[in-house]
N, CA, C and O atoms as a GROMACS GRO file, in nm:
protein
  276
    1MET      N    1   2.677   0.464  -4.404
    1MET     CA    2   2.561   0.357  -4.347
    1MET      C    3   2.602   0.332  -4.203
    1MET      O    4   2.515   0.331  -4.116
    2ALA      N    5   2.733   0.312  -4.174
    2ALA     CA    6   2.742   0.266  -4.018
    2ALA      C    7   2.719   0.381  -3.944
    2ALA      O    8   2.675   0.370  -3.829
    3GLU      N    9   2.746   0.512  -4.001
    3GLU     CA   10   2.714   0.642  -3.911
    3GLU      C   11   2.565   0.634  -3.891
    3GLU      O   12   2.522   0.659  -3.778
    4ARG      N   13   2.477   0.600  -3.992
    4ARG     CA   14   2.345   0.629  -3.971
    4ARG      C   15   2.297   0.504  -3.873
    4ARG      O   16   2.215   0.530  -3.785
    5THR      N   17   2.336   0.400  -3.884
    5THR     CA   18   2.319   0.303  -3.787
    5THR      C   19   2.348   0.335  -3.640
    5THR      O   20   2.271   0.308  -3.547
    6VAL      N   21   2.458   0.392  -3.628
    6VAL     CA   22   2.484   0.447  -3.498
    6VAL      C   23   2.399   0.552  -3.427
    6VAL      O   24   2.370   0.556  -3.307
    7THR      N   25   2.363   0.644  -3.537
    7THR     CA   26   2.259   0.731  -3.496
    7THR      C   27   2.143   0.670  -3.468
    7THR      O   28   2.090   0.714  -3.366
    8GLU      N   29   2.081   0.577  -3.528
    8GLU     CA   30   1.955   0.507  -3.504
    8GLU      C   31   1.978   0.452  -3.365
    8GLU      O   32   1.888   0.465  -3.282
    9ILE      N   33   2.100   0.386  -3.329
    9ILE     CA   34   2.095   0.308  -3.203
    9ILE      C   35   2.105   0.414  -3.086
    9ILE      O   36   2.060   0.390  -2.974
   10LEU      N   37   2.161   0.522  -3.117
   10LEU     CA   38   2.167   0.628  -3.003
   10LEU      C   39   2.018   0.684  -2.985
   10LEU      O   40   1.973   0.712  -2.874
   11GLU      N   41   1.958   0.694  -3.084
   11GLU     CA   42   1.813   0.735  -3.072
   11GLU      C   43   1.724   0.645  -3.000
   11GLU      O   44   1.640   0.682  -2.919
   12ALA      N   45   1.748   0.522  -3.036
   12ALA     CA   46   1.670   0.406  -2.968
   12ALA      C   47   1.716   0.421  -2.817
   12ALA      O   48   1.631   0.439  -2.730
   13LEU      N   49   1.837   0.413  -2.789
   13LEU     CA   50   1.870   0.425  -2.646
   13LEU      C   51   1.822   0.542  -2.561
   13LEU      O   52   1.800   0.526  -2.441
   14ALA      N   53   1.803   0.671  -2.628
   14ALA     CA   54   1.744   0.778  -2.572
   14ALA      C   55   1.598   0.733  -2.544
   14ALA      O   56   1.541   0.768  -2.441
   15ARG      N   57   1.539   0.656  -2.636
   15ARG     CA   58   1.396   0.643  -2.618
   15ARG      C   59   1.375   0.538  -2.499
   15ARG      O   60   1.282   0.543  -2.418
   16ILE      N   61   1.472   0.446  -2.501
   16ILE     CA   62   1.469   0.349  -2.384
   16ILE      C   63   1.496   0.399  -2.256
   16ILE      O   64   1.437   0.350  -2.160
   17GLU      N   65   1.580   0.492  -2.243
   17GLU     CA   66   1.609   0.561  -2.122
   17GLU      C   67   1.497   0.642  -2.078
   17GLU      O   68   1.473   0.649  -1.957
   18THR      N   69   1.427   0.704  -2.164
   18THR     CA   70   1.316   0.784  -2.120
   18THR      C   71   1.204   0.694  -2.054
   18THR      O   72   1.145   0.720  -1.950
   19ASN      N   73   1.185   0.576  -2.139
   19ASN     CA   74   1.085   0.482  -2.089
   19ASN      C   75   1.120   0.430  -1.953
   19ASN      O   76   1.033   0.411  -1.868
   20VAL      N   77   1.256   0.404  -1.930
   20VAL     CA   78   1.303   0.345  -1.796
   20VAL      C   79   1.278   0.432  -1.681
   20VAL      O   80   1.246   0.390  -1.570
   21LYS      N   81   1.296   0.564  -1.715
   21LYS     CA   82   1.277   0.656  -1.623
   21LYS      C   83   1.131   0.670  -1.587
   21LYS      O   84   1.097   0.676  -1.469
   22THR      N   85   1.061   0.673  -1.668
   22THR     CA   86   0.916   0.671  -1.633
   22THR      C   87   0.860   0.565  -1.575
   22THR      O   88   0.766   0.576  -1.497
   23ILE      N   89   0.921   0.434  -1.613
   23ILE     CA   90   0.869   0.312  -1.536
   23ILE      C   91   0.922   0.323  -1.402
   23ILE      O   92   0.852   0.280  -1.310
   24ALA      N   93   1.042   0.377  -1.374
   24ALA     CA   94   1.082   0.388  -1.218
   24ALA      C   95   1.000   0.476  -1.144
   24ALA      O   96   0.968   0.453  -1.028
   25GLU      N   97   0.961   0.591  -1.219
   25GLU     CA   98   0.882   0.690  -1.136
   25GLU      C   99   0.744   0.626  -1.098
   25GLU      O  100   0.698   0.632  -0.984
   26ASN      N  101   0.686   0.568  -1.196
   26ASN     CA  102   0.551   0.519  -1.192
   26ASN      C  103   0.560   0.401  -1.086
   26ASN      O  104   0.469   0.384  -1.005
   27GLY      N  105   0.671   0.322  -1.090
   27GLY     CA  106   0.688   0.218  -0.976
   27GLY      C  107   0.691   0.257  -0.846
   27GLY      O  108   0.640   0.194  -0.754
   28ALA      N  109   0.763   0.382  -0.834
   28ALA     CA  110   0.775   0.425  -0.690
   28ALA      C  111   0.639   0.480  -0.648
   28ALA      O  112   0.597   0.461  -0.534
   29ASP      N  113   0.567   0.550  -0.744
   29ASP     CA  114   0.440   0.579  -0.698
   29ASP      C  115   0.338   0.469  -0.656
   29ASP      O  116   0.264   0.476  -0.558
   30HIS      N  117   0.347   0.357  -0.754
   30HIS     CA  118   0.256   0.250  -0.715
   30HIS      C  119   0.289   0.189  -0.595
   30HIS      O  120   0.200   0.149  -0.520
   31GLU      N  121   0.425   0.175  -0.564
   31GLU     CA  122   0.460   0.116  -0.427
   31GLU      C  123   0.425   0.193  -0.316
   31GLU      O  124   0.403   0.127  -0.214
   32ALA      N  125   0.412   0.323  -0.305
   32ALA     CA  126   0.360   0.401  -0.212
   32ALA      C  127   0.213   0.379  -0.197
   32ALA      O  128   0.165   0.364  -0.085
   33ARG      N  129   0.143   0.376  -0.298
   33ARG     CA  130   0.004   0.385  -0.290
   33ARG      C  131  -0.056   0.232  -0.237
   33ARG      O  132  -0.158   0.217  -0.171
   34LEU      N  133   0.040   0.121  -0.287
   34LEU     CA  134   0.019  -0.024  -0.232
   34LEU      C  135   0.028  -0.011  -0.095
   34LEU      O  136  -0.065  -0.057  -0.028
   35ARG      N  137   0.129   0.048  -0.033
   35ARG     CA  138   0.170   0.043   0.116
   35ARG      C  139   0.050   0.104   0.200
   35ARG      O  140   0.007   0.058   0.305
   36LEU      N  141  -0.001   0.229   0.126
   36LEU     CA  142  -0.107   0.280   0.197
   36LEU      C  143  -0.244   0.188   0.197
   36LEU      O  144  -0.316   0.185   0.296
   37LEU      N  145  -0.267   0.127   0.099
   37LEU     CA  146  -0.367   0.028   0.088
   37LEU      C  147  -0.356  -0.078   0.196
   37LEU      O  148  -0.447  -0.105   0.273
   38GLU      N  149  -0.240  -0.135   0.194
   38GLU     CA  150  -0.205  -0.238   0.297
   38GLU      C  151  -0.224  -0.183   0.441
   38GLU      O  152  -0.274  -0.257   0.524
   39GLN      N  153  -0.191  -0.070   0.471
   39GLN     CA  154  -0.211  -0.014   0.594
   39GLN      C  155  -0.354   0.003   0.642
   39GLN      O  156  -0.388  -0.016   0.759
   40LYS      N  157  -0.444   0.044   0.535
   40LYS     CA  158  -0.588   0.042   0.566
   40LYS      C  159  -0.642  -0.074   0.628
   40LYS      O  160  -0.702  -0.076   0.735
   41SER      N  161  -0.614  -0.179   0.548
   41SER     CA  162  -0.663  -0.322   0.592
   41SER      C  163  -0.614  -0.347   0.743
   41SER      O  164  -0.690  -0.383   0.832
   42GLY      N  165  -0.492  -0.326   0.759
   42GLY     CA  166  -0.458  -0.346   0.892
   42GLY      C  167  -0.522  -0.260   0.997
   42GLY      O  168  -0.552  -0.303   1.108
   43LYS      N  169  -0.540  -0.142   0.960
   43LYS     CA  170  -0.607  -0.053   1.072
   43LYS      C  171  -0.743  -0.093   1.080
   43LYS      O  172  -0.793  -0.088   1.193
   44ARG      N  173  -0.816  -0.134   0.982
   44ARG     CA  174  -0.952  -0.183   1.008
   44ARG      C  175  -0.956  -0.314   1.094
   44ARG      O  176  -1.033  -0.324   1.190
   45TRP      N  177  -0.884  -0.400   1.062
   45TRP     CA  178  -0.874  -0.504   1.150
   45TRP      C  179  -0.846  -0.469   1.300
   45TRP      O  180  -0.914  -0.520   1.389
   46GLU      N  181  -0.754  -0.390   1.322
   46GLU     CA  182  -0.727  -0.330   1.465
   46GLU      C  183  -0.830  -0.271   1.536
   46GLU      O  184  -0.839  -0.282   1.658
   47SER      N  185  -0.922  -0.200   1.457
   47SER     CA  186  -1.031  -0.122   1.510
   47SER      C  187  -1.145  -0.223   1.531
   47SER      O  188  -1.225  -0.205   1.623
   48LEU      N  189  -1.153  -0.331   1.446
   48LEU     CA  190  -1.258  -0.432   1.459
   48LEU      C  191  -1.226  -0.523   1.580
   48LEU      O  192  -1.318  -0.562   1.651
   49SER      N  193  -1.102  -0.558   1.604
   49SER     CA  194  -1.056  -0.624   1.708
   49SER      C  195  -1.089  -0.548   1.851
   49SER      O  196  -1.148  -0.601   1.945
   50LEU      N  197  -1.041  -0.423   1.846
   50LEU     CA  198  -1.065  -0.330   1.962
   50LEU      C  199  -1.217  -0.326   2.006
   50LEU      O  200  -1.255  -0.329   2.123
   51ALA      N  201  -1.295  -0.319   1.897
   51ALA     CA  202  -1.451  -0.297   1.908
   51ALA      C  203  -1.502  -0.446   1.986
   51ALA      O  204  -1.582  -0.452   2.079
   52ALA      N  205  -1.444  -0.542   1.930
   52ALA     CA  206  -1.491  -0.669   1.992
   52ALA      C  207  -1.439  -0.698   2.148
   52ALA      O  208  -1.514  -0.744   2.234
   53ILE      N  209  -1.322  -0.669   2.170
   53ILE     CA  210  -1.274  -0.662   2.300
   53ILE      C  211  -1.344  -0.579   2.391
   53ILE      O  212  -1.382  -0.622   2.499
   54THR      N  213  -1.366  -0.452   2.350
   54THR     CA  214  -1.440  -0.352   2.422
   54THR      C  215  -1.606  -0.409   2.441
   54THR      O  216  -1.671  -0.383   2.542
   55ALA      N  217  -1.642  -0.465   2.363
   55ALA     CA  218  -1.787  -0.529   2.370
   55ALA      C  219  -1.789  -0.638   2.461
   55ALA      O  220  -1.887  -0.653   2.534
   56ALA      N  221  -1.692  -0.716   2.466
   56ALA     CA  222  -1.684  -0.845   2.546
   56ALA      C  223  -1.662  -0.777   2.698
   56ALA      O  224  -1.725  -0.819   2.795
   57LEU      N  225  -1.582  -0.684   2.704
   57LEU     CA  226  -1.557  -0.623   2.851
   57LEU      C  227  -1.674  -0.569   2.918
   57LEU      O  228  -1.711  -0.588   3.034
   58VAL      N  229  -1.737  -0.486   2.811
   58VAL     CA  230  -1.859  -0.420   2.874
   58VAL      C  231  -1.968  -0.534   2.909
   58VAL      O  232  -2.044  -0.522   3.005
   59GLY      N  233  -1.970  -0.635   2.832
   59GLY     CA  234  -2.075  -0.733   2.864
   59GLY      C  235  -2.036  -0.803   2.981
   59GLY      O  236  -2.127  -0.832   3.059
   60LEU      N  237  -1.912  -0.840   3.012
   60LEU     CA  238  -1.859  -0.902   3.124
   60LEU      C  239  -1.880  -0.823   3.249
   60LEU      O  240  -1.916  -0.876   3.354
   61VAL      N  241  -1.855  -0.697   3.237
   61VAL     CA  242  -1.876  -0.595   3.359
   61VAL      C  243  -2.024  -0.599   3.379
   61VAL      O  244  -2.069  -0.629   3.490
   62GLY      N  245  -2.101  -0.571   3.278
   62GLY     CA  246  -2.259  -0.572   3.293
   62GLY      C  247  -2.329  -0.700   3.366
   62GLY      O  248  -2.418  -0.695   3.450
   63PHE      N  249  -2.262  -0.827   3.309
   63PHE     CA  250  -2.301  -0.926   3.391
   63PHE      C  251  -2.268  -0.945   3.532
   63PHE      O  252  -2.342  -1.000   3.614
   64ALA      N  253  -2.141  -0.891   3.558
   64ALA     CA  254  -2.087  -0.905   3.699
   64ALA      C  255  -2.176  -0.795   3.787
   64ALA      O  256  -2.218  -0.827   3.898
   65MET      N  257  -2.197  -0.693   3.743
   65MET     CA  258  -2.287  -0.589   3.809
   65MET      C  259  -2.428  -0.619   3.838
   65MET      O  260  -2.487  -0.588   3.941
   66GLY      N  261  -2.484  -0.692   3.724
   66GLY     CA  262  -2.611  -0.753   3.734
   66GLY      C  263  -2.620  -0.867   3.855
   66GLY      O  264  -2.719  -0.882   3.926
   67LYS      N  265  -2.511  -0.936   3.864
   67LYS     CA  266  -2.508  -1.047   3.979
   67LYS      C  267  -2.500  -0.977   4.123
   67LYS      O  268  -2.551  -1.019   4.227
   68LEU      N  269  -2.433  -0.875   4.109
   68LEU     CA  270  -2.390  -0.815   4.255
   68LEU      C  271  -2.507  -0.722   4.307
   68LEU      O  272  -2.514  -0.696   4.427
   69PHE      N  273  -2.591  -0.677   4.224
   69PHE     CA  274  -2.691  -0.573   4.258
   69PHE      C  275  -2.829  -0.642   4.228
   69PHE      O  276  -2.934  -0.581   4.246
   0.00000   0.00000   0.00000
């Protein structure tokens, strides 16, 4: 009976080890995907800021040229 219990415990530990490995692999994959998503948001804000600054500068230069000529 004790031998059967030990065998059951070892089988359960093997299943747990498999599950833990799977979770660790999936966790690493999810972390990488989340980092990519976070970077996309930052890149969008950077491009939006650049577009706004460019538009403001073009407007300012256009206004100045309109006053000069």
